[in-house]
MARLOLUM-820791 format. One line per 8 residues: number of its first residue (from 1); their letters; for each residue x, y, z of C-alpha. Coordinates in nm, 4 decimals. Example, Ala and Ser with C-alpha at 12.3 -4.5 7.8 and 13.67 -1.06 7.14 Angstrom:
! residues 2
1) AS) 1.2300 -0.4500 0.7800 | 1.3670 -0.1060 0.7140
This chain:
! residues 429
1) MTEDRRRH) 0.0000 0.0000 0.0000 | 0.1304 0.3491 -0.0946 | 0.1806 0.5717 0.2061 | -0.0414 0.8812 0.2162 | 0.1891 1.1804 0.1552 | -0.0490 1.4048 0.3458 | 0.0686 1.2444 0.6712 | 0.4085 1.4092 0.6217
9) VPRTDAVL) 0.2846 1.7631 0.5646 | 0.4000 1.9657 0.8687 | 0.1421 2.1238 1.0988 | 0.0601 2.4887 1.0576 | 0.1933 2.5886 1.4000 | 0.5182 2.4056 1.3312 | 0.5712 2.5885 1.0033 | 0.4805 2.9248 1.1567
17) ADPRLIAA) 0.7540 2.8665 1.4158 | 1.0155 2.9015 1.1407 | 1.2234 3.2121 1.2335 | 1.1877 3.3514 0.8828 | 0.8104 3.3359 0.9062 | 0.8080 3.4812 1.2576 | 1.0011 3.7810 1.1254 | 0.7699 3.8065 0.8261
25) AERLGRPT) 0.4633 3.8054 1.0514 | 0.5997 4.1080 1.2361 | 0.6446 4.2908 0.9057 | 0.3432 4.1709 0.7036 | 0.0975 4.0530 0.9691 | 0.0143 3.7008 1.0827 | -0.2916 3.6524 0.8540 | -0.0819 3.7125 0.5416
33) VKAAVVAA) 0.1906 3.4754 0.6542 | -0.0558 3.2084 0.7612 | -0.2296 3.2242 0.4227 | 0.1055 3.1609 0.2533 | 0.1694 2.8639 0.4795 | -0.1748 2.7130 0.4139 | -0.1197 2.7494 0.0379 | 0.2181 2.5773 0.0675
41) QEAAREGR) 0.0651 2.2938 0.2710 | -0.2005 2.2451 0.0051 | 0.0708 2.2283 -0.2621 | 0.2436 1.9580 -0.0607 | -0.0788 1.7581 -0.0187 | -0.1298 1.7691 -0.3940 | 0.2250 1.6507 -0.4540 | 0.3431 1.9683 -0.6272
49) IAPDDVAD) 0.6168 2.0240 -0.3669 | 0.7831 1.8002 -0.1115 | 0.6535 1.8193 0.2489 | 0.9989 1.9297 0.3647 | 0.9782 2.2289 0.1325 | 0.6606 2.3805 0.2814 | 0.8370 2.6468 0.4874 | 1.0701 2.7437 0.2021
57) HAVASLPT) 0.7768 2.7644 -0.0397 | 0.5784 2.9808 0.2025 | 0.8708 3.2198 0.2502 | 0.9271 3.2484 -0.1255 | 0.5602 3.3282 -0.1911 | 0.5329 3.6121 0.0608 | 0.4753 3.9627 -0.0796 | 0.7397 4.2269 -0.0247
65) ASTGLRPV) 0.4879 4.4588 0.1429 | 0.1419 4.4512 0.2987 | -0.0310 4.5930 -0.0048 | -0.1773 4.4575 -0.3232 | -0.0143 4.7396 -0.5186 | 0.2812 4.6213 -0.7225 | 0.5774 4.8427 -0.8158 | 0.5936 4.8997 -1.1905
73) INATGVVL) 0.8675 5.0300 -1.4179 | 0.6962 5.2625 -1.6623 | 0.8613 5.2007 -2.0021 | 0.5608 5.3190 -2.2037 | 0.6782 5.6722 -2.2810 | 0.3563 5.8066 -2.1262 | 0.4688 6.0408 -1.8499 | 0.1386 6.0745 -1.6596
81) HTNLGRAA) -0.0011 5.7257 -1.7121 | -0.3369 5.7271 -1.5331 | -0.3488 5.3475 -1.5034 | -0.0055 5.3507 -1.3410 | -0.0910 5.6177 -1.0831 | -0.0080 5.9345 -1.2785 | 0.2820 6.1311 -1.1294 | 0.5699 5.9453 -0.9684
89) LSEAAVDA) 0.6722 6.1224 -0.6484 | 1.0159 6.2734 -0.5972 | 1.2546 6.1359 -0.3368 | 1.1861 6.4477 -0.1333 | 0.8129 6.3737 -0.1385 | 0.8695 6.0101 -0.0421 | 1.0904 6.1191 0.2481 | 0.8166 6.3591 0.3559
97) LVVASGYV) 0.5646 6.0735 0.3555 | 0.7848 5.8829 0.5971 | 0.8021 6.1869 0.8270 | 0.4246 6.2298 0.8139 | 0.3560 5.8620 0.8807 | 0.3904 5.9187 1.2545 | 0.2594 6.1859 1.4873 | 0.3164 6.5302 1.3342
105) DVEYDVTT) 0.2109 6.8887 1.4038 | -0.0374 6.8936 1.1166 | -0.2875 7.0982 1.3155 | -0.0903 7.1909 1.6260 | 0.1374 7.4782 1.7245 | 0.4241 7.3380 1.9287 | 0.5190 7.6892 2.0464 | 0.1856 7.7841 2.1987
113) GERSRRGR) 0.0557 7.4343 2.2598 | -0.2688 7.5256 2.0860 | -0.4537 7.4238 1.7727 | -0.3282 7.5858 1.4521 | -0.4284 7.6118 1.0864 | -0.4309 7.2649 0.9350 | -0.1517 7.2012 0.6841 | -0.0223 7.5553 0.7156
121) SALDALAA) 0.3252 7.4821 0.5771 | 0.1854 7.3049 0.2683 | -0.0586 7.5889 0.2072 | 0.2225 7.8419 0.2496 | 0.4295 7.6500 -0.0066 | 0.1418 7.6530 -0.2543 | 0.0814 8.0238 -0.1987 | 0.4509 8.0950 -0.2556
129) AVPDAEAV) 0.4437 7.8959 -0.5794 | 0.1484 8.1008 -0.7094 | 0.1896 8.4533 -0.5698 | -0.0859 8.5812 -0.7998 | -0.3397 8.3970 -0.5824 | -0.4724 8.5963 -0.2874 | -0.5561 8.2707 -0.1063 | -0.5252 7.8958 -0.1596
137) HLVNNGAA) -0.7002 7.5824 -0.0402 | -0.6598 7.2071 -0.0904 | -0.9075 6.9223 -0.1330 | -0.8590 6.5572 -0.2191 | -0.8687 6.5708 -0.6018 | -0.9274 6.7964 -0.8978 | -1.2886 6.6966 -0.9507 | -1.3584 6.7646 -0.5828
145) ALVLAATA) -1.2199 7.1160 -0.6220 | -1.4677 7.1885 -0.8993 | -1.7559 7.0261 -0.7094 | -1.6797 7.2358 -0.4013 | -1.6703 7.5534 -0.6096 | -2.0015 7.4686 -0.7772 | -2.1693 7.3807 -0.4482 | -2.0477 7.6832 -0.2538
153) LAAGKEIV) -2.0911 7.9422 -0.5288 | -2.3763 7.8188 -0.7473 | -2.6072 7.5768 -0.5662 | -2.9593 7.6698 -0.6778 | -2.8142 7.9018 -0.9411 | -2.6783 7.8684 -1.2925 | -2.3268 7.7904 -1.4071 | -2.2701 7.9479 -1.7467
161) VSRGELVE) -2.0436 7.7252 -1.9577 | -1.9612 7.6770 -2.3247 | -2.1038 7.3661 -2.4911 | -1.7598 7.2982 -2.6352 | -1.6147 7.2615 -2.2853 | -1.8571 7.0060 -2.1390 | -1.5988 6.7313 -2.1438 | -1.5827 6.3726 -2.0266
169) IGDGFRLP) -1.2949 6.3428 -1.7818 | -1.2389 5.9679 -1.7947 | -1.3882 5.6389 -1.6779 | -1.7297 5.7555 -1.7969 | -1.7477 6.0617 -1.5704 | -1.8880 6.3639 -1.7498 | -1.8564 6.7237 -1.6427 | -2.2291 6.8053 -1.6848
177) DLLSSTGA) -2.3244 6.5182 -1.4543 | -2.0625 6.6200 -1.2002 | -2.1806 6.9807 -1.1880 | -2.5523 6.8976 -1.1874 | -2.5005 6.6753 -0.8842 | -2.4155 6.9863 -0.6790 | -2.7607 7.1397 -0.7134 | -2.6459 7.3949 -0.9676
185) RLREVGTT) -2.8107 7.4315 -1.3085 | -2.6044 7.4385 -1.6255 | -2.6646 7.7202 -1.8701 | -2.4974 7.6061 -2.1904 | -2.3925 7.8751 -2.4358 | -2.2485 7.8764 -2.7855 | -2.2010 7.5678 -2.9979 | -1.9642 7.2733 -2.9919
193) NRTTLHDY) -1.7042 7.4518 -3.2035 | -1.7705 7.8230 -3.1527 | -1.8595 8.0372 -2.8519 | -1.8437 8.4154 -2.8301 | -1.8413 8.6717 -2.5501 | -2.1868 8.7787 -2.6659 | -2.3139 8.4250 -2.5917 | -2.1974 8.4533 -2.2325
201) RDAIGDHS) -2.3256 8.8078 -2.1876 | -2.6750 8.7138 -2.3061 | -2.6935 8.4253 -2.0579 | -2.5851 8.6139 -1.7458 | -2.8400 8.7484 -1.4994 | -2.9360 8.7534 -1.1339 | -2.9683 8.3742 -1.1485 | -2.6018 8.3269 -1.2458
209) GFVLKVHP) -2.3609 8.1784 -0.9933 | -2.0461 8.2034 -1.2010 | -1.9001 8.1592 -1.5469 | -1.7007 7.8387 -1.5858 | -1.4201 7.7979 -1.8343 | -1.2819 7.4457 -1.8718 | -0.9562 7.3670 -2.0465 | -1.0256 7.0668 -2.2758
217) SNFTMTGF) -0.7056 6.8974 -2.1677 | -0.7779 6.5513 -2.3106 | -0.8553 6.6477 -2.6714 | -0.7867 6.9123 -2.9312 | -1.0281 7.0863 -3.1652 | -0.9140 7.2456 -3.4896 | -1.0751 7.4092 -3.7902 | -1.3639 7.6555 -3.7712
225) TSSVAVAD) -1.3462 7.7169 -3.3976 | -1.3466 8.0038 -3.1488 | -1.3506 8.0417 -2.7735 | -1.3425 8.3323 -2.5306 | -1.0251 8.4287 -2.3472 | -1.0236 8.4569 -1.9697 | -0.9419 8.8282 -1.9924 | -1.2627 8.8868 -2.1868
233) LATLRVPV) -1.4717 8.6729 -1.9526 | -1.3367 8.8806 -1.6648 | -1.5276 9.1826 -1.8026 | -1.8574 9.0137 -1.7165 | -2.0320 9.0908 -1.3887 | -2.0081 8.7470 -1.2275 | -1.7114 8.5485 -1.0906 | -1.5045 8.3564 -1.3453
241) VVDIGSGL) -1.3931 8.0068 -1.2412 | -1.1318 7.8398 -1.4594 | -1.0554 7.4690 -1.4412 | -0.7069 7.4367 -1.5894 | -0.7023 7.0671 -1.5046 | -0.3392 6.9650 -1.5359 | -0.1933 7.1642 -1.2465 | 0.0701 7.3685 -1.4289
249) LQPDALLP) 0.1464 7.6561 -1.1907 | 0.3788 7.8655 -1.4077 | 0.4292 7.8886 -1.7871 | 0.6338 7.6108 -1.9492 | 0.7817 7.6693 -2.2950 | 0.7485 7.2979 -2.3697 | 0.3710 7.3252 -2.3271 | 0.2733 7.6559 -2.4886
257) DEPDASSV) -0.0970 7.5708 -2.5190 | -0.1339 7.4425 -2.1644 | -0.2802 7.7083 -1.9310 | -0.0981 7.7765 -1.6060 | -0.2524 7.9016 -1.2842 | -0.0437 8.2175 -1.2569 | -0.1189 8.3422 -1.6083 | -0.4884 8.2608 -1.5770
265) LRAGADLV) -0.5153 8.4535 -1.2500 | -0.3306 8.7501 -1.3965 | -0.5735 8.7429 -1.6889 | -0.8587 8.8037 -1.4456 | -0.9879 8.4658 -1.3254 | -1.1456 8.4852 -0.9814 | -1.0842 8.1209 -0.8971 | -0.8661 7.8481 -1.0511
273) TASGDKLL) -0.9040 7.4738 -0.9926 | -0.6439 7.2117 -1.0835 | -0.5052 6.8670 -1.0011 | -0.1921 6.8006 -0.7971 | -0.0877 6.4691 -0.9526 | -0.0486 6.5776 -1.3144 | 0.1982 6.8368 -1.4426 | 0.2739 6.9568 -1.0905
281) GGPQAGLL) 0.4158 6.6103 -1.0267 | 0.2785 6.5668 -0.6753 | 0.0212 6.3534 -0.4945 | -0.3465 6.3384 -0.5831 | -0.5006 6.6643 -0.4655 | -0.7332 6.9403 -0.5791 | -0.5909 7.2916 -0.5864 | -0.8079 7.5996 -0.5349
289) LGRRDLVE) -0.6423 7.9357 -0.5949 | -0.7805 8.2855 -0.6294 | -0.9731 8.5649 -0.4597 | -0.9517 8.5578 -0.0837 | -1.3262 8.5976 -0.0258 | -1.4157 8.3129 -0.2635 | -1.1523 8.0761 -0.1280 | -1.2701 8.1493 0.2251
297) RLRRHPLA) -1.6318 8.0708 0.1277 | -1.5163 7.7385 -0.0094 | -1.2986 7.6641 0.2928 | -1.5860 7.7297 0.5345 | -1.8439 7.5301 0.3383 | -1.9520 7.2070 0.5176 | -1.8607 7.0001 0.2112 | -1.4981 7.1099 0.2459
305) RAMRVDKL) -1.4672 6.8883 0.5542 | -1.5629 6.5806 0.3535 | -1.2978 6.6672 0.0944 | -1.0173 6.7402 0.3417 | -0.6724 6.6100 0.2521 | -0.4785 6.3971 0.4973 | -0.1364 6.4615 0.6463 | 0.0384 6.2377 0.3920
313) TLAALEAT) -0.0954 6.4414 0.1001 | -0.0009 6.7655 0.2717 | 0.3536 6.6434 0.3344 | 0.4091 6.5087 -0.0169 | 0.2634 6.8184 -0.1823 | 0.4770 7.0553 0.0220 | 0.7915 6.8567 -0.0599 | 0.6974 6.8612 -0.4284
321) LRGPDSPT) 0.6527 7.2380 -0.4218 | 0.9659 7.3164 -0.2202 | 1.1925 7.0352 -0.3335 | 1.3967 6.9591 -0.6478 | 1.2480 6.8951 -0.9921 | 0.9915 6.6169 -0.9825 | 1.0232 6.2949 -1.1867 | 0.7421 6.4331 -1.4021
329) HRALHTDA) 0.9397 6.7468 -1.4850 | 1.2540 6.5471 -1.5577 | 1.0717 6.3013 -1.7831 | 0.9062 6.5820 -1.9781 | 1.2288 6.7763 -2.0266 | 1.4740 6.4914 -2.0855 | 1.6918 6.5595 -2.3891 | 1.6307 6.3204 -2.6800
337) SVLRERAD) 2.0067 6.2675 -2.7233 | 2.0315 6.1382 -2.3663 | 1.7462 5.8956 -2.4315 | 1.9269 5.7809 -2.7470 | 2.2458 5.7051 -2.5520 | 2.0568 5.5058 -2.2900 | 1.8575 5.3152 -2.5515 | 2.1759 5.2363 -2.7489
345) ALAADLRA) 2.3433 5.1005 -2.4355 | 2.0436 4.8825 -2.3458 | 2.0097 4.7479 -2.6996 | 2.3827 4.6696 -2.7184 | 2.3692 4.4714 -2.3925 | 2.0648 4.2787 -2.5157 | 2.2241 4.1961 -2.8512 | 2.5351 4.0770 -2.6702
353) AGINAAVV) 2.3090 3.8320 -2.4874 | 2.1647 3.7052 -2.8163 | 1.8385 3.9035 -2.8077 | 1.7223 4.0775 -3.1237 | 1.7007 4.4453 -3.0216 | 1.7166 4.7692 -3.2165 | 1.6783 5.1395 -3.1424 | 1.4055 5.3397 -3.3172
361) PSDGVVGG) 1.2577 5.6904 -3.2848 | 0.9772 5.6993 -3.0287 | 0.7506 5.9928 -2.9456 | 0.6477 6.0111 -2.5824 | 0.3332 6.1873 -2.4646 | 0.2337 6.3813 -2.1548 | -0.0702 6.1649 -2.0745 | -0.3047 6.2064 -1.7801
369) GGAPGVTL) -0.5377 6.4304 -1.9762 | -0.2700 6.6934 -2.0343 | -0.1273 6.8588 -2.3459 | -0.2908 6.6183 -2.5944 | -0.1311 6.7840 -2.8969 | 0.2258 6.7672 -2.7657 | 0.4700 6.4936 -2.8649 | 0.7997 6.4358 -2.6869
377) PGWAVTLE) 1.0689 6.3221 -2.9322 | 1.2786 6.0337 -2.8055 | 1.4001 5.6808 -2.8700 | 1.3013 5.3293 -2.7694 | 1.4386 4.9757 -2.7866 | 1.2330 4.7362 -3.0006 | 1.1785 4.3723 -2.9066 | 0.9580 4.0931 -3.0318
385) PSYAERLR) 0.5924 4.1686 -2.9398 | 0.5710 3.8657 -2.7092 | 0.8039 4.0431 -2.4674 | 0.5277 4.2861 -2.3686 | 0.3313 4.0255 -2.1731 | 0.6401 3.8506 -2.0399 | 0.7792 4.1772 -1.9045 | 0.4458 4.2648 -1.7423
393) RGDPCVVT) 0.4404 3.9310 -1.5643 | 0.8035 3.9453 -1.4569 | 0.9728 4.0714 -1.1469 | 1.0246 4.3614 -1.1635 | 0.7120 4.4334 -1.3618 | 0.7999 4.6382 -1.6712 | 0.5119 4.7919 -1.8647 | 0.5969 4.8706 -2.2265
401) RVERDRCL) 0.3822 4.9528 -2.5275 | 0.3097 4.7538 -2.8417 | 0.3135 4.9477 -3.1647 | 0.3182 4.8113 -3.5215 | 0.3669 4.4596 -3.3924 | 0.6724 4.5603 -3.1906 | 0.7322 4.5805 -2.8177 | 0.8772 4.9255 -2.7484
409) VDLRCVPP) 1.0829 4.9832 -2.4348 | 1.0865 5.3617 -2.3885 | 1.3191 5.4807 -2.1121 | 1.1791 5.8356 -2.0838 | 1.0000 5.7681 -1.7538 | 1.2565 5.5184 -1.6241 | 1.5098 5.6676 -1.3803 | 1.8604 5.6098 -1.5226
417) EQDGDVLK) 1.9563 5.4080 -1.2174 | 1.6874 5.1537 -1.3140 | 1.8229 5.0862 -1.6639 | 2.0016 4.7825 -1.5210 | 1.6733 4.6537 -1.3786 | 1.5136 4.6815 -1.7214 | 1.8049 4.4884 -1.8723 | 1.7713 4.2107 -1.6148
425) AVLSA) 1.3957 4.1964 -1.6668 | 1.4336 4.1477 -2.0419 | 1.7076 3.8877 -1.9986 | 1.4914 3.6865 -1.7606 | 1.1647 3.7276 -1.9547
């Protein structure tokens, strides 16, 4: 009679007594470690591993951290890849997150021992970055900033907006639905392709809450078109709210058609809303900048409490504003010749290992609903298309793009110090 292998599978408590698993339980939590042990025991009962290998198998299967999020190397050439979390944080911002992970004086004055303005240093940093704003406020994302403005300034009133700016912002969310949910009514003016100042003027009355101008940051419209500049809208007798979307705070010559908060405020906007995790290169946040009385109305509105940012966001945003250039800025402004050198080196190492690799021109894009008409000239390494899936499934996970039946490895968004990791990933794929 064949002996039942299940009799030799070690007990759960015996496996959990392994010093490696004890240490892992302190780092990852006992439930996670126990689940790995149970899975290893099941593999042994089914004969896929030897009973003596249960502990080793459990250790090998443990995650590196207590989160389902997996680190990814972005080799797509898309700088603000929404599916990959948009902006990568700077080292300064990551360090700030560590500081903020414990007890901090987020709403406490250590000198007086009394309560203080929440996130004052982050707000001061934002105000310093946009001196044209009389006051600033933060909420938890860009859409929330616009919702708060609509609720506080136009609930029960009309928001006057061009039909050509009623955009869909992604994942099926549409601006008209978002604004209508606040209790405001939309007064659409103009047509899809043309809107004039006269259209706005005719629509404004005592029932108007504000005029909204939205930058169509995820598409471009050309041909027989016209829109109204902020400076002209500022001549109307109601507040002008401008959603610039991408979070550019100052002009950038690389992005001439992308509105920035400072220029828009100088043009006469009363309030500007924007995102923190796009061109600014920081954490997810909603920025509100503009007239002191309007910002204060928004800050004191009950809904503002539900949209409050946490200490981690405050810390990371402040470090982004005060610290060195963000990874987003570096990726956008990387010189094409530098990308060519890095791509040549990677391709040469791969060919030396017997892998068919070549270097081809590759245009990167801003992504994240920003600067849709801008291309970023660069270079990429081409591989057989099957590498795309193999690299995604590898460790580290490398996300590339497939174009014209080729797997393109674009190093624009890859920190130079990770080029070796990309090489190892391809060699082991």
